[in-house]
N, CA, C and O atoms as CSV, one atom per row, in Angstrom:
chain,resi,resn,atom,element,x,y,z
A,1,MET,N,N,191.894,62.233,120.284
A,1,MET,CA,C,190.818,61.462,120.875
A,1,MET,C,C,189.571,62.307,121.045
A,1,MET,O,O,188.465,61.769,120.991
A,2,GLN,N,N,189.707,63.617,121.250
A,2,GLN,CA,C,188.543,64.465,121.459
A,2,GLN,C,C,187.680,64.536,120.206
A,2,GLN,O,O,186.459,64.647,120.317
A,3,TRP,N,N,188.270,64.477,119.028
A,3,TRP,CA,C,187.491,64.554,117.783
A,3,TRP,C,C,186.560,63.370,117.648
A,3,TRP,O,O,185.491,63.493,117.051
A,4,LYS,N,N,186.952,62.194,118.205
A,4,LYS,CA,C,186.067,61.027,118.149
A,4,LYS,C,C,184.795,61.283,118.948
A,4,LYS,O,O,183.707,60.889,118.529
A,5,ASN,N,N,184.928,61.947,120.107
A,5,ASN,CA,C,183.755,62.278,120.910
A,5,ASN,C,C,182.870,63.277,120.189
A,5,ASN,O,O,181.645,63.197,120.277
A,6,LEU,N,N,183.477,64.221,119.473
A,6,LEU,CA,C,182.698,65.197,118.714
A,6,LEU,C,C,181.912,64.532,117.590
A,6,LEU,O,O,180.778,64.920,117.310
A,7,ILE,N,N,182.502,63.546,116.956
A,7,ILE,CA,C,181.807,62.825,115.883
A,7,ILE,C,C,180.548,62.181,116.428
A,7,ILE,O,O,179.504,62.221,115.778
A,8,TRP,N,N,180.628,61.586,117.615
A,8,TRP,CA,C,179.443,60.955,118.209
A,8,TRP,C,C,178.357,61.975,118.492
A,8,TRP,O,O,177.170,61.680,118.348
A,9,LEU,N,N,178.760,63.187,118.898
A,9,LEU,CA,C,177.770,64.230,119.168
A,9,LEU,C,C,176.985,64.580,117.910
A,9,LEU,O,O,175.793,64.881,117.975
A,10,PHE,N,N,177.659,64.539,116.767
A,10,PHE,CA,C,176.981,64.859,115.519
A,10,PHE,C,C,176.252,63.656,114.931
A,10,PHE,O,O,175.195,63.822,114.322
A,11,LEU,N,N,176.788,62.452,115.096
A,11,LEU,CA,C,176.195,61.263,114.490
A,11,LEU,C,C,174.947,60.772,115.199
A,11,LEU,O,O,174.020,60.302,114.540
A,12,VAL,N,N,174.891,60.864,116.527
A,12,VAL,CA,C,173.747,60.327,117.266
A,12,VAL,C,C,172.447,60.989,116.819
A,12,VAL,O,O,171.484,60.268,116.556
A,13,PRO,N,N,172.356,62.326,116.715
A,13,PRO,CA,C,171.096,62.913,116.234
A,13,PRO,C,C,170.774,62.504,114.801
A,13,PRO,O,O,169.607,62.294,114.469
A,14,VAL,N,N,171.783,62.389,113.953
A,14,VAL,CA,C,171.555,61.990,112.567
A,14,VAL,C,C,171.034,60.565,112.500
A,14,VAL,O,O,170.079,60.289,111.773
A,15,ILE,N,N,171.648,59.655,113.250
A,15,ILE,CA,C,171.221,58.257,113.260
A,15,ILE,C,C,169.798,58.153,113.784
A,15,ILE,O,O,168.986,57.419,113.222
A,16,CYS,N,N,169.487,58.871,114.845
A,16,CYS,CA,C,168.135,58.831,115.422
A,16,CYS,C,C,167.111,59.351,114.429
A,16,CYS,O,O,166.036,58.769,114.287
A,17,CYS,N,N,167.429,60.434,113.744
A,17,CYS,CA,C,166.488,61.000,112.765
A,17,CYS,C,C,166.250,60.035,111.621
A,17,CYS,O,O,165.121,59.895,111.152
A,18,HIS,N,N,167.301,59.370,111.166
A,18,HIS,CA,C,167.145,58.418,110.070
A,18,HIS,C,C,166.382,57.178,110.510
A,18,HIS,O,O,165.714,56.545,109.692
A,19,ALA,N,N,166.469,56.822,111.779
A,19,ALA,CA,C,165.740,55.657,112.273
A,19,ALA,C,C,164.257,55.965,112.386
A,19,ALA,O,O,163.436,55.078,112.155
A,20,VAL,N,N,163.887,57.185,112.733
A,20,VAL,CA,C,162.484,57.566,112.885
A,20,VAL,C,C,161.844,57.822,111.523
A,20,VAL,O,O,160.672,57.500,111.324
A,21,GLU,N,N,162.591,58.393,110.593
A,21,GLU,CA,C,162.058,58.774,109.289
A,21,GLU,C,C,161.437,57.612,108.516
A,21,GLU,O,O,160.336,57.777,107.991
A,22,PRO,N,N,162.094,56.421,108.414
A,22,PRO,CA,C,161.468,55.317,107.675
A,22,PRO,C,C,160.137,54.873,108.284
A,22,PRO,O,O,159.223,54.486,107.556
A,23,ALA,N,N,160.021,54.928,109.620
A,23,ALA,CA,C,158.763,54.542,110.252
A,23,ALA,C,C,157.661,55.508,109.860
A,23,ALA,O,O,156.529,55.089,109.621
A,24,ILE,N,N,157.971,56.782,109.792
A,24,ILE,CA,C,156.989,57.787,109.381
A,24,ILE,C,C,156.601,57.565,107.926
A,24,ILE,O,O,155.425,57.663,107.576
A,25,GLN,N,N,157.575,57.269,107.081
A,25,GLN,CA,C,157.305,57.032,105.669
A,25,GLN,C,C,156.427,55.796,105.478
A,25,GLN,O,O,155.538,55.798,104.627
A,26,ARG,N,N,156.667,54.734,106.266
A,26,ARG,CA,C,155.842,53.524,106.153
A,26,ARG,C,C,154.396,53.824,106.515
A,26,ARG,O,O,153.475,53.362,105.842
A,27,GLU,N,N,154.196,54.597,107.577
A,27,GLU,CA,C,152.845,54.931,108.000
A,27,GLU,C,C,152.127,55.761,106.949
A,27,GLU,O,O,150.956,55.516,106.659
A,28,SER,N,N,152.818,56.743,106.374
A,28,SER,CA,C,152.175,57.581,105.364
A,28,SER,C,C,151.915,56.797,104.090
A,28,SER,O,O,150.923,57.051,103.408
A,29,ALA,N,N,152.780,55.851,103.751
A,29,ALA,CA,C,152.574,55.026,102.555
A,29,ALA,C,C,151.366,54.125,102.736
A,29,ALA,O,O,150.586,53.935,101.802
A,30,ALA,N,N,151.205,53.570,103.925
A,30,ALA,CA,C,150.059,52.707,104.195
A,30,ALA,C,C,148.771,53.519,104.152
A,30,ALA,O,O,147.746,53.034,103.672
A,31,ALA,N,N,148.816,54.746,104.648
A,31,ALA,CA,C,147.637,55.592,104.658
A,31,ALA,C,C,147.233,56.002,103.248
A,31,ALA,O,O,146.044,56.112,102.951
A,32,ASN,N,N,148.206,56.228,102.385
A,32,ASN,CA,C,147.906,56.657,101.016
A,32,ASN,C,C,147.537,55.501,100.107
A,32,ASN,O,O,147.062,55.733,98.995
A,33,SER,N,N,147.738,54.269,100.536
A,33,SER,CA,C,147.448,53.067,99.754
A,33,SER,C,C,148.095,53.096,98.380
A,33,SER,O,O,147.482,52.702,97.388
A,34,LYS,N,N,149.319,53.557,98.327
A,34,LYS,CA,C,150.061,53.554,97.066
A,34,LYS,C,C,150.539,52.140,96.772
A,34,LYS,O,O,150.614,51.320,97.687
A,35,PRO,N,N,150.873,51.828,95.488
A,35,PRO,CA,C,151.347,50.487,95.150
A,35,PRO,C,C,152.579,50.112,95.969
A,35,PRO,O,O,153.497,50.915,96.132
A,36,ALA,N,N,152.586,48.905,96.472
A,36,ALA,CA,C,153.711,48.424,97.280
A,36,ALA,C,C,154.804,47.881,96.380
A,36,ALA,O,O,154.531,47.349,95.304
A,37,LYS,N,N,156.035,48.018,96.825
A,37,LYS,CA,C,157.156,47.442,96.090
A,37,LYS,C,C,157.254,45.966,96.431
A,37,LYS,O,O,156.764,45.517,97.467
A,38,LEU,N,N,157.889,45.225,95.548
A,38,LEU,CA,C,158.136,43.817,95.832
A,38,LEU,C,C,159.093,43.707,97.007
A,38,LEU,O,O,160.011,44.516,97.145
A,39,ASP,N,N,158.883,42.715,97.845
A,39,ASP,CA,C,159.849,42.519,98.911
A,39,ASP,C,C,161.112,41.889,98.321
A,39,ASP,O,O,161.123,41.468,97.164
A,40,ILE,N,N,162.138,41.830,99.102
A,40,ILE,CA,C,163.454,41.405,98.612
A,40,ILE,C,C,163.438,39.984,98.056
A,40,ILE,O,O,164.103,39.710,97.057
A,41,MET,N,N,162.696,39.083,98.679
A,41,MET,CA,C,162.658,37.695,98.205
A,41,MET,C,C,161.938,37.591,96.861
A,41,MET,O,O,162.329,36.784,96.018
A,42,GLU,N,N,160.896,38.392,96.648
A,42,GLU,CA,C,160.202,38.390,95.360
A,42,GLU,C,C,161.107,38.937,94.261
A,42,GLU,O,O,161.096,38.450,93.130
A,43,ARG,N,N,161.886,39.949,94.608
A,43,ARG,CA,C,162.826,40.507,93.631
A,43,ARG,C,C,163.900,39.494,93.258
A,43,ARG,O,O,164.255,39.361,92.087
A,44,ILE,N,N,164.413,38.784,94.248
A,44,ILE,CA,C,165.426,37.759,93.979
A,44,ILE,C,C,164.845,36.658,93.104
A,44,ILE,O,O,165.523,36.171,92.200
A,45,ALA,N,N,163.612,36.260,93.353
A,45,ALA,CA,C,162.963,35.229,92.540
A,45,ALA,C,C,162.793,35.697,91.097
A,45,ALA,O,O,162.940,34.902,90.169
A,46,SER,N,N,162.486,36.978,90.900
A,46,SER,CA,C,162.299,37.477,89.536
A,46,SER,C,C,163.611,37.518,88.758
A,46,SER,O,O,163.600,37.463,87.529
A,47,ILE,N,N,164.744,37.615,89.462
A,47,ILE,CA,C,166.041,37.621,88.784
A,47,ILE,C,C,166.280,36.286,88.086
A,47,ILE,O,O,166.855,36.252,86.998
A,48,GLY,N,N,165.847,35.193,88.697
A,48,GLY,CA,C,166.033,33.868,88.101
A,48,GLY,C,C,165.271,33.677,86.806
A,48,GLY,O,O,165.557,32.742,86.059
A,49,LYS,N,N,164.307,34.539,86.523
A,49,LYS,CA,C,163.483,34.417,85.326
A,49,LYS,C,C,164.043,35.209,84.139
A,49,LYS,O,O,163.393,35.287,83.097
A,50,VAL,N,N,165.217,35.787,84.276
A,50,VAL,CA,C,165.812,36.605,83.226
A,50,VAL,C,C,166.270,35.719,82.070
A,50,VAL,O,O,166.912,34.691,82.281
A,51,SER,N,N,165.936,36.124,80.862
A,51,SER,CA,C,166.326,35.378,79.668
A,51,SER,C,C,167.675,35.879,79.157
A,51,SER,O,O,167.801,37.057,78.823
A,52,PRO,N,N,168.687,35.010,79.088
A,52,PRO,CA,C,169.996,35.440,78.588
A,52,PRO,C,C,169.944,36.020,77.172
A,52,PRO,O,O,170.730,36.907,76.839
A,53,SER,N,N,169.036,35.531,76.345
A,53,SER,CA,C,168.968,36.018,74.961
A,53,SER,C,C,168.588,37.498,74.898
A,53,SER,O,O,168.951,38.185,73.943
A,54,LYS,N,N,167.860,38.001,75.904
A,54,LYS,CA,C,167.512,39.422,75.931
A,54,LYS,C,C,168.732,40.289,76.219
A,54,LYS,O,O,168.696,41.504,76.020
A,55,TYR,N,N,169.803,39.671,76.686
A,55,TYR,CA,C,171.055,40.374,76.957
A,55,TYR,C,C,172.079,40.113,75.858
A,55,TYR,O,O,173.234,40.522,75.971
A,56,GLY,N,N,171.662,39.443,74.810
A,56,GLY,CA,C,172.562,39.149,73.701
A,56,GLY,C,C,173.431,37.930,73.921
A,56,GLY,O,O,174.392,37.723,73.181
A,57,ILE,N,N,173.119,37.110,74.926
A,57,ILE,CA,C,173.912,35.916,75.217
A,57,ILE,C,C,173.250,34.725,74.537
A,57,ILE,O,O,172.087,34.414,74.792
A,58,ARG,N,N,174.005,34.066,73.671
A,58,ARG,CA,C,173.499,32.890,72.979
A,58,ARG,C,C,174.564,31.799,73.038
A,58,ARG,O,O,175.698,31.999,72.604
A,59,ASN,N,N,174.187,30.652,73.575
A,59,ASN,CA,C,175.115,29.517,73.712
A,59,ASN,C,C,176.397,29.908,74.449
A,59,ASN,O,O,177.487,29.462,74.091
A,60,GLY,N,N,176.259,30.739,75.474
A,60,GLY,CA,C,177.421,31.136,76.274
A,60,GLY,C,C,178.329,32.131,75.587
A,60,GLY,O,O,179.471,32.316,76.007
A,61,CYS,N,N,177.839,32.784,74.524
A,61,CYS,CA,C,178.644,33.752,73.769
A,61,CYS,C,C,177.903,35.080,73.638
A,61,CYS,O,O,176.674,35.136,73.688
A,62,ILE,N,N,178.678,36.134,73.469
A,62,ILE,CA,C,178.113,37.449,73.206
A,62,ILE,C,C,178.854,38.058,72.017
A,62,ILE,O,O,180.079,37.975,71.934
A,63,LEU,N,N,178.113,38.665,71.106
A,63,LEU,CA,C,178.734,39.278,69.936
A,63,LEU,C,C,179.569,40.482,70.355
A,63,LEU,O,O,179.157,41.265,71.211
A,64,GLU,N,N,180.741,40.624,69.751
A,64,GLU,CA,C,181.604,41.765,70.058
A,64,GLU,C,C,180.915,43.077,69.703
A,64,GLU,O,O,181.163,44.095,70.349
A,65,SER,N,N,180.067,43.070,68.701
A,65,SER,CA,C,179.373,44.291,68.297
A,65,SER,C,C,178.401,44.791,69.366
A,65,SER,O,O,178.030,45.964,69.344
A,66,ARG,N,N,177.984,43.944,70.290
A,66,ARG,CA,C,177.090,44.346,71.383
A,66,ARG,C,C,177.851,44.994,72.539
A,66,ARG,O,O,177.257,45.685,73.368
A,67,ILE,N,N,179.152,44.773,72.591
A,67,ILE,CA,C,179.961,45.256,73.725
A,67,ILE,C,C,180.231,46.752,73.580
A,67,ILE,O,O,180.859,47.193,72.617
A,68,ARG,N,N,179.744,47.529,74.559
A,68,ARG,CA,C,179.991,48.974,74.597
A,68,ARG,C,C,181.209,49.280,75.471
A,68,ARG,O,O,182.031,50.131,75.131
A,69,SER,N,N,181.313,48.580,76.592
A,69,SER,CA,C,182.462,48.762,77.478
A,69,SER,C,C,182.592,47.543,78.380
A,69,SER,O,O,181.627,46.818,78.620
A,70,ILE,N,N,183.809,47.335,78.873
A,70,ILE,CA,C,184.089,46.260,79.836
A,70,ILE,C,C,184.814,46.897,81.013
A,70,ILE,O,O,185.828,47.573,80.844
A,71,ARG,N,N,184.275,46.670,82.212
A,71,ARG,CA,C,184.884,47.234,83.422
A,71,ARG,C,C,185.055,46.118,84.449
A,71,ARG,O,O,184.081,45.490,84.864
A,72,PHE,N,N,186.292,45.878,84.850
A,72,PHE,CA,C,186.561,44.848,85.847
A,72,PHE,C,C,186.283,45.385,87.237
A,72,PHE,O,O,186.763,46.457,87.604
A,73,LYS,N,N,185.498,44.631,88.021
A,73,LYS,CA,C,185.187,44.987,89.403
A,73,LYS,C,C,186.293,44.512,90.340
A,73,LYS,O,O,186.582,45.157,91.348
A,74,ASP,N,N,186.908,43.381,90.001
A,74,ASP,CA,C,188.041,42.838,90.739
A,74,ASP,C,C,188.850,42.011,89.753
A,74,ASP,O,O,188.648,42.125,88.544
A,75,ASP,N,N,189.758,41.186,90.242
A,75,ASP,CA,C,190.627,40.425,89.344
A,75,ASP,C,C,189.986,39.149,88.792
A,75,ASP,O,O,190.676,38.306,88.217
A,76,GLN,N,N,188.686,39.010,88.963
A,76,GLN,CA,C,188.012,37.819,88.440
A,76,GLN,C,C,186.639,38.114,87.837
A,76,GLN,O,O,186.052,37.248,87.189
A,77,THR,N,N,186.120,39.325,88.043
A,77,THR,CA,C,184.758,39.652,87.645
A,77,THR,C,C,184.721,40.935,86.834
A,77,THR,O,O,185.306,41.946,87.224
A,78,ALA,N,N,184.022,40.887,85.688
A,78,ALA,CA,C,183.875,42.071,84.845
A,78,ALA,C,C,182.406,42.314,84.544
A,78,ALA,O,O,181.619,41.375,84.423
A,79,LEU,N,N,182.046,43.591,84.424
A,79,LEU,CA,C,180.718,43.981,83.978
A,79,LEU,C,C,180.850,44.530,82.565
A,79,LEU,O,O,181.685,45.391,82.293
A,80,VAL,N,N,180.013,44.018,81.671
A,80,VAL,CA,C,180.035,44.425,80.275
A,80,VAL,C,C,178.753,45.178,79.970
A,80,VAL,O,O,177.658,44.654,80.177
A,81,ASP,N,N,178.882,46.412,79.478
A,81,ASP,CA,C,177.726,47.183,79.055
A,81,ASP,C,C,177.384,46.752,77.633
A,81,ASP,O,O,178.204,46.871,76.723
A,82,VAL,N,N,176.153,46.245,77.453
A,82,VAL,CA,C,175.724,45.778,76.132
A,82,VAL,C,C,174.639,46.679,75.539
A,82,VAL,O,O,173.960,46.296,74.587
A,83,GLY,N,N,174.479,47.871,76.103
A,83,GLY,CA,C,173.501,48.824,75.598
A,83,GLY,C,C,172.107,48.570,76.145
A,83,GLY,O,O,171.848,47.546,76.777
A,84,ARG,N,N,171.215,49.515,75.891
A,84,ARG,CA,C,169.816,49.434,76.331
A,84,ARG,C,C,169.684,49.183,77.829
A,84,ARG,O,O,168.806,48.441,78.270
A,85,LYS,N,N,170.563,49.808,78.601
A,85,LYS,CA,C,170.579,49.698,80.066
A,85,LYS,C,C,170.716,48.259,80.557
A,85,LYS,O,O,170.185,47.906,81.610
A,86,LYS,N,N,171.426,47.434,79.796
A,86,LYS,CA,C,171.647,46.041,80.195
A,86,LYS,C,C,173.138,45.796,80.357
A,86,LYS,O,O,173.974,46.364,79.656
A,87,GLN,N,N,173.434,44.916,81.323
A,87,GLN,CA,C,174.825,44.551,81.583
A,87,GLN,C,C,174.947,43.037,81.669
A,87,GLN,O,O,174.000,42.332,82.017
A,88,VAL,N,N,176.137,42.563,81.344
A,88,VAL,CA,C,176.457,41.139,81.391
A,88,VAL,C,C,177.623,40.959,82.357
A,88,VAL,O,O,178.545,41.774,82.396
A,89,LEU,N,N,177.571,39.892,83.128
A,89,LEU,CA,C,178.619,39.583,84.094
A,89,LEU,C,C,179.528,38.506,83.517
A,89,LEU,O,O,179.060,37.436,83.126
A,90,ILE,N,N,180.822,38.787,83.464
A,90,ILE,CA,C,181.810,37.805,83.016
A,90,ILE,C,C,182.625,37.379,84.233
A,90,ILE,O,O,183.190,38.217,84.935
A,91,GLN,N,N,182.680,36.078,84.476
A,91,GLN,CA,C,183.507,35.507,85.545
A,91,GLN,C,C,184.671,34.782,84.882
A,91,GLN,O,O,184.473,33.979,83.970
A,92,LEU,N,N,185.865,35.065,85.338
A,92,LEU,CA,C,187.039,34.349,84.843
A,92,LEU,C,C,187.212,33.067,85.651
A,92,LEU,O,O,186.769,32.986,86.796
A,93,ARG,N,N,187.850,32.076,85.060
A,93,ARG,CA,C,188.012,30.777,85.711
A,93,ARG,C,C,188.773,30.879,87.024
A,93,ARG,O,O,188.463,30.164,87.977
A,94,GLY,N,N,189.745,31.742,87.081
A,94,GLY,CA,C,190.524,31.954,88.306
A,94,GLY,C,C,190.862,33.424,88.430
A,94,GLY,O,O,190.544,34.226,87.553
A,95,LYS,N,N,191.499,33.761,89.512
A,95,LYS,CA,C,191.909,35.142,89.723
A,95,LYS,C,C,192.988,35.501,88.702
A,95,LYS,O,O,193.927,34.735,88.487
A,96,CYS,N,N,192.851,36.653,88.084
A,96,CYS,CA,C,193.790,37.106,87.058
A,96,CYS,C,C,194.455,38.383,87.585
A,96,CYS,O,O,194.001,39.495,87.314
A,97,ASP,N,N,195.536,38.196,88.339
A,97,ASP,CA,C,196.179,39.302,89.040
A,97,ASP,C,C,196.535,40.464,88.118
A,97,ASP,O,O,197.197,40.290,87.095
A,98,GLY,N,N,196.071,41.667,88.514
A,98,GLY,CA,C,196.424,42.888,87.805
A,98,GLY,C,C,195.491,43.276,86.684
A,98,GLY,O,O,195.679,44.331,86.079
A,99,ILE,N,N,194.488,42.466,86.378
A,99,ILE,CA,C,193.637,42.771,85.226
A,99,ILE,C,C,192.828,44.044,85.436
A,99,ILE,O,O,192.576,44.782,84.484
A,100,LYS,N,N,192.423,44.304,86.663
A,100,LYS,CA,C,191.658,45.521,86.952
A,100,LYS,C,C,192.562,46.752,86.944
A,100,LYS,O,O,192.195,47.786,86.386
A,101,SER,N,N,193.706,46.650,87.542
A,101,SER,CA,C,194.568,47.819,87.726
A,101,SER,C,C,195.505,48.102,86.553
A,101,SER,O,O,195.832,49.262,86.300
A,102,GLU,N,N,195.939,47.075,85.837
A,102,GLU,CA,C,196.946,47.272,84.794
A,102,GLU,C,C,196.382,47.294,83.388
A,102,GLU,O,O,197.101,47.631,82.447
A,103,GLY,N,N,195.126,46.949,83.217
A,103,GLY,CA,C,194.524,46.941,81.894
A,103,GLY,C,C,194.540,45.555,81.277
A,103,GLY,O,O,195.221,44.654,81.769
A,104,PHE,N,N,193.788,45.389,80.196
A,104,PHE,CA,C,193.625,44.064,79.604
A,104,PHE,C,C,193.358,44.159,78.112
A,104,PHE,O,O,193.074,45.227,77.569
A,105,MET,N,N,193.458,43.029,77.483
A,105,MET,CA,C,193.012,42.853,76.110
A,105,MET,C,C,192.346,41.487,76.056
A,105,MET,O,O,192.611,40.626,76.894
A,106,TYR,N,N,191.486,41.293,75.072
A,106,TYR,CA,C,190.851,39.983,74.980
A,106,TYR,C,C,191.004,39.422,73.582
A,106,TYR,O,O,191.128,40.153,72.599
A,107,GLU,N,N,190.990,38.106,73.527
A,107,GLU,CA,C,191.081,37.391,72.263
A,107,GLU,C,C,189.784,36.619,72.076
A,107,GLU,O,O,189.333,35.905,72.972
A,108,SER,N,N,189.198,36.776,70.904
A,108,SER,CA,C,187.950,36.065,70.629
A,108,SER,C,C,188.020,35.423,69.249
A,108,SER,O,O,188.922,35.681,68.451
A,109,ARG,N,N,187.034,34.583,69.012
A,109,ARG,CA,C,186.961,33.917,67.716
A,109,ARG,C,C,185.678,34.342,67.010
A,109,ARG,O,O,184.644,34.488,67.661
A,110,ASP,N,N,185.720,34.536,65.737
A,110,ASP,CA,C,184.540,34.786,64.918
A,110,ASP,C,C,183.688,35.964,65.385
A,110,ASP,O,O,182.473,35.950,65.190
A,111,GLY,N,N,184.293,36.979,65.996
A,111,GLY,CA,C,183.539,38.152,66.422
A,111,GLY,C,C,182.634,37.914,67.615
A,111,GLY,O,O,181.719,38.696,67.872
A,112,ARG,N,N,182.887,36.838,68.345
A,112,ARG,CA,C,182.095,36.518,69.539
A,112,ARG,C,C,183.031,36.292,70.712
A,112,ARG,O,O,184.142,35.788,70.549
A,113,LEU,N,N,182.571,36.670,71.894
A,113,LEU,CA,C,183.301,36.414,73.131
A,113,LEU,C,C,182.556,35.280,73.824
A,113,LEU,O,O,181.398,35.442,74.207
A,114,CYS,N,N,183.216,34.128,73.989
A,114,CYS,CA,C,182.541,32.930,74.489
A,114,CYS,C,C,183.180,32.386,75.765
A,114,CYS,O,O,184.396,32.437,75.947
A,115,GLN,N,N,182.317,31.862,76.645
A,115,GLN,CA,C,182.812,31.210,77.862
A,115,GLN,C,C,183.519,29.916,77.492
A,115,GLN,O,O,183.173,29.266,76.505
A,116,ARG,N,N,184.497,29.553,78.281
A,116,ARG,CA,C,185.306,28.340,78.158
A,116,ARG,C,C,186.300,28.362,76.996
A,116,ARG,O,O,187.234,27.560,76.991
A,117,PHE,N,N,186.133,29.246,76.015
A,117,PHE,CA,C,187.032,29.239,74.859
A,117,PHE,C,C,187.886,30.501,74.749
A,117,PHE,O,O,189.064,30.418,74.402
A,118,ASP,N,N,187.312,31.654,75.036
A,118,ASP,CA,C,188.030,32.908,74.835
A,118,ASP,C,C,188.703,33.374,76.128
A,118,ASP,O,O,188.355,32.950,77.229
A,119,THR,N,N,189.681,34.265,75.946
A,119,THR,CA,C,190.516,34.655,77.080
A,119,THR,C,C,190.728,36.167,77.152
A,119,THR,O,O,190.581,36.885,76.162
A,120,PHE,N,N,191.074,36.620,78.339
A,120,PHE,CA,C,191.571,37.972,78.593
A,120,PHE,C,C,193.035,37.828,78.966
A,120,PHE,O,O,193.450,36.804,79.509
A,121,LYS,N,N,193.819,38.864,78.670
A,121,LYS,CA,C,195.212,38.900,79.108
A,121,LYS,C,C,195.495,40.251,79.733
A,121,LYS,O,O,195.023,41.282,79.252
A,122,VAL,N,N,196.271,40.240,80.812
A,122,VAL,CA,C,196.731,41.482,81.419
A,122,VAL,C,C,197.779,42.072,80.487
A,122,VAL,O,O,198.658,41.357,80.006
A,123,ILE,N,N,197.690,43.364,80.232
A,123,ILE,CA,C,198.654,44.015,79.335
A,123,ILE,C,C,200.059,43.855,79.902
A,123,ILE,O,O,200.303,44.129,81.077
A,124,GLY,N,N,200.978,43.408,79.051
A,124,GLY,CA,C,202.364,43.204,79.447
A,124,GLY,C,C,202.645,41.805,79.973
A,124,GLY,O,O,203.777,41.502,80.350
A,125,ARG,N,N,201.643,40.960,80.004
A,125,ARG,CA,C,201.829,39.579,80.463
A,125,ARG,C,C,201.289,38.632,79.399
A,125,ARG,O,O,200.439,39.006,78.591
A,126,SER,N,N,201.785,37.422,79.407
A,126,SER,CA,C,201.364,36.478,78.376
A,126,SER,C,C,200.392,35.408,78.875
A,126,SER,O,O,199.833,34.659,78.075
A,127,MET,N,N,200.189,35.334,80.182
A,127,MET,CA,C,199.320,34.286,80.713
A,127,MET,C,C,197.849,34.600,80.430
A,127,MET,O,O,197.362,35.661,80.821
A,128,PRO,N,N,197.134,33.690,79.755
A,128,PRO,CA,C,195.720,33.934,79.458
A,128,PRO,C,C,194.825,33.640,80.660
A,128,PRO,O,O,195.120,32.766,81.475
A,129,CYS,N,N,193.737,34.380,80.751
A,129,CYS,CA,C,192.733,34.184,81.794
A,129,CYS,C,C,191.446,33.763,81.082
A,129,CYS,O,O,190.820,34.574,80.400
A,130,VAL,N,N,191.058,32.520,81.236
A,130,VAL,CA,C,189.929,31.942,80.507
A,130,VAL,C,C,188.601,32.418,81.097
A,130,VAL,O,O,188.451,32.521,82.315
A,131,ILE,N,N,187.643,32.706,80.220
A,131,ILE,CA,C,186.303,33.098,80.654
A,131,ILE,C,C,185.568,31.855,81.122
A,131,ILE,O,O,185.424,30.894,80.366
A,132,ASP,N,N,185.104,31.867,82.363
A,132,ASP,CA,C,184.383,30.732,82.930
A,132,ASP,C,C,182.892,30.815,82.633
A,132,ASP,O,O,182.275,29.812,82.275
A,133,SER,N,N,182.303,32.009,82.780
A,133,SER,CA,C,180.869,32.149,82.520
A,133,SER,C,C,180.532,33.548,82.043
A,133,SER,O,O,181.215,34.521,82.360
A,134,ILE,N,N,179.456,33.617,81.269
A,134,ILE,CA,C,178.889,34.878,80.796
A,134,ILE,C,C,177.400,34.810,81.113
A,134,ILE,O,O,176.684,33.961,80.583
A,135,GLU,N,N,176.939,35.710,81.980
A,135,GLU,CA,C,175.555,35.668,82.450
A,135,GLU,C,C,174.959,37.064,82.497
A,135,GLU,O,O,175.696,38.043,82.609
A,136,PRO,N,N,173.630,37.176,82.412
A,136,PRO,CA,C,172.993,38.493,82.578
A,136,PRO,C,C,173.282,39.028,83.979
A,136,PRO,O,O,173.336,38.272,84.949
A,137,TYR,N,N,173.466,40.338,84.067
A,137,TYR,CA,C,173.661,40.981,85.360
A,137,TYR,C,C,172.431,41.826,85.631
A,137,TYR,O,O,172.098,42.721,84.855
A,138,VAL,N,N,171.757,41.538,86.738
A,138,VAL,CA,C,170.567,42.282,87.103
A,138,VAL,C,C,170.784,42.898,88.471
A,138,VAL,O,O,171.022,42.195,89.453
A,139,ASN,N,N,170.700,44.214,88.524
A,139,ASN,CA,C,170.802,44.917,89.791
A,139,ASN,C,C,169.464,44.767,90.509
A,139,ASN,O,O,168.416,44.970,89.895
A,140,ILE,N,N,169.475,44.423,91.765
A,140,ILE,CA,C,168.232,44.138,92.489
A,140,ILE,C,C,167.301,45.352,92.523
A,140,ILE,O,O,166.086,45.180,92.607
A,141,GLU,N,N,167.833,46.566,92.459
A,141,GLU,CA,C,166.990,47.758,92.430
A,141,GLU,C,C,166.274,47.908,91.087
A,141,GLU,O,O,165.282,48.631,91.001
A,142,ASP,N,N,166.759,47.238,90.038
A,142,ASP,CA,C,166.168,47.354,88.712
A,142,ASP,C,C,165.100,46.313,88.428
A,142,ASP,O,O,164.530,46.307,87.338
A,143,THR,N,N,164.812,45.429,89.381
A,143,THR,CA,C,163.818,44.396,89.148
A,143,THR,C,C,162.426,45.002,89.157
A,143,THR,O,O,162.236,46.089,89.702
A,144,PRO,N,N,161.443,44.321,88.564
A,144,PRO,CA,C,160.112,44.907,88.402
A,144,PRO,C,C,159.413,45.162,89.730
A,144,PRO,O,O,159.663,44.492,90.732
A,145,LYS,N,N,158.535,46.147,89.701
A,145,LYS,CA,C,157.703,46.485,90.848
A,145,LYS,C,C,156.256,46.220,90.456
A,145,LYS,O,O,155.856,46.546,89.338
A,146,ILE,N,N,155.477,45.645,91.337
A,146,ILE,CA,C,154.087,45.365,91.015
A,146,ILE,C,C,153.160,46.086,91.987
A,146,ILE,O,O,153.555,46.489,93.081
A,147,LYS,N,N,151.914,46.234,91.545
A,147,LYS,CA,C,150.890,46.837,92.404
A,147,LYS,C,C,150.229,45.750,93.203
A,147,LYS,O,O,149.978,44.660,92.689
A,148,LYS,N,N,149.943,46.033,94.455
A,148,LYS,CA,C,149.254,45.068,95.297
A,148,LYS,C,C,147.876,45.557,95.643
A,148,LYS,O,O,147.138,44.872,96.351
């Protein structure tokens, strides 16, 4: 129990310093009149303007040749690296138990991975997991910044 009290002794000064630091940074940024970043709502609005074709998505499909890697975040969501610092989000129709931890393979038609038609399977199991959607993935930190 004593170690918990020691943690508070170290954390309180750190938390206080971090709380004061952003206020100082805001004041210095305002004084320097540097370009302002978009606020969070403007960034979210800009995400809706993303063109799927710029990510290689056409008619709900992506060419296998564009796929650099596929990494499952959980048993229903995968991030696909399509090169040029772009990623695509694949959502499976339902939870596909073990796909993240046990590995997977996918079946596609005509060299394309398509929503509603193509499937992933957990290695060692025969039950297919159907792709529900394929959409551009945009990290909110990567959205454009404008000058004000």
